[in-house]
C-alpha positions, 0 to 999 in steps of 0.5 A: 454456494457458501456466503463467503464465496458469494461475498467474494464474487460481489467484491470482485464485481465491485472492484471491476466496476470501480476500476472502470470509474478510475480509468475514466477519471484518469482520462478526465484528469489527462484531458484537463488543463493543469490550471483548471479550477476543478483539477484538484477536486477530481484528483482527490476523488480519483485518489479516494476511488483508488484507495477503495479499490485497493481495499477491495483487492486486499479483501479478495486476496485475504479471502484467497489466502484463507482458502489456500487459493493463493501462494507467493510467486517469488521473482527477482525484482529490480527494487528501484524500478519497482519503487519508481513504478509505485511513485508514478501511479500516485504522482498525479495525486501528489502533484494536486495536493503539493506533496513531494514524493522522493525515493532513496534506493541504490540503483543496483538493489535486487530483491526476491519477492512476489511483486504483485502482492508487495506492490499492493502493500506499497501502493496502499501505504503511499495512498494512506501517506498522502492523506496524512502527510504535511508536505513530503513522502519518502520511499526507501529500500536497503538490505539489513541483516539478511532482509530487504527492507522497504519503507514508506515514511511521511512528515505527518503526525505519525501513527496513533497508538492503537495502530502501533499496538495492532502490529503486535496482535491479531486484528479482531472483528471489533478493530475492523468494525469500528472503521479503524484502518487496520485492514492494511496492517493485517494484509501487510502482515500476512503477505510478508509472513508468506515470504520465507527464506531458510530460517527467516520470515518476513514481518512488518514494523510501524514506528514514529519520529524517523527521518521525516519525523512522522510515521514510517511503515517498513516491510522486511522481506528475507 
């Protein structure tokens, strides 16, 4: 068995174990009174565990992509329901830290994409935004020039310059090794590029100073 196959197997086991920890933390949080002194601390631990689990899922997905074991399954998706589901998964963490999560999307907006893969991107973006925003996160979706554009925006200090540059280049081994949060960009970039329609291919765009004056991460799906 090749080393990368062994590593993928280990990551899979780690993901399963961490999933059990997250489920137990969900039960603990649900059983605790809302005014408990330790509620915010446990929710913070819960959110970090979810963030780590998302990273493991991204690594496994990247492994399967590179070994041609995964391809996008394009389905018709109710975009508003899709965004609301992502918001609900992160609502307890937002409540514990006093962060408001809003949504700006037409009720009748329909998209065509791999719901599981794109959900992984959005969930990771919300998790990162919760770490860096000041008070508000907004999810939005709309049609623009033949693309479905889904954005996650916050009112934090914005993306650092190296992350803005990373969207223009392939991530190298140094970028991941020094601990910078470039894995999520690489994952989002690969997933969106897997979505094609006629002459259009999906892509990502990072920017600062948008509607909320913080960072805005958008994915464009044809």
